[in-house]
C-alpha angles and dihedrals in degrees: 000000000000093000091048091049092047093049090048091050092049091049089052090050092053092047092052091048091050092051093048092046090051090052090053093049092046091052093050091048092051092047090054093044091051092048097243107167119170089169140337093293105037116097111014145113092253108138094241092050093047091049092049093049090047094058099033098085089043089055094047092049102042100030091039092054090046093052094045094049095040093048093046090050092051089051092054100263116128102201129172106263095204091059092049089049091050090054093050091046096051091050093062096081085071084083088073091059095050098078092055092047089046088055091053090050091047092051091047089050091235114173118256099179121075128172111222124205094259130114121262115234109183111238094003115051134017128192090203110108114203107194129148133214090256094051092048089051092050093051092048092050090047092051094050093043094050094043089052090049094050094047102037103027103031095029095227116156112261094241093053091042090055091050092050092049093045094051091046092048094048091050087060101031099066097046092045099045109020113017100049092102087066092058093047093046092051093047095044093048089061106031105019108030112195096019113128115238091241094055101055125037102183089114090056090052091046091054090054091047095050092046089048090054089053089051091046091052089051089049093053092045094051094042090051091051090050091050091048091050091050091048092051090052 
């Protein structure tokens, strides 16, 4: 029974990854088709951009669920992991709305580049925040949806819910929007010597992939524990 349950869990994992990857590819295709260009790389069909967009929803879902559950646990809240994961999974179709909202923002000439009050470290950290109208909308909807879930579904006090969400968001915000030069610099120094961090984003994609693997391992571990608990009952 254990082997059957484990194989079923792994099959579910692969199916979820395939769906999330398809969402990422669809978003990138729509961004390109609608002519959304924040800079010379994004969005495009360059291999590094396609790879990054492929793994990005996987990262948000698996690593996001990991951070939410792990942080809540550290703060004394024992929440059902599978329900948290379901919430992060069902938020990912928001990616498919982003290109159309980006187009509205582009037509309205809304700014997408903001300089945050952080230091600039060439090749490692940038204070420049590139974020579109569609992305801002998606993050706001995600914040309200998850806050509602923690307070009304998981019955966590609103103050603690806000702390859990803030810690989880910050853990993703800085790597996604400010630390990506570090990943590109590290990758390029080994595999693409001489390439500037802004010209090749394979390191960025690799960061998302590795973080996704961490989240997937956490998924398998918690799903296994849930199956064992059900079997013992």
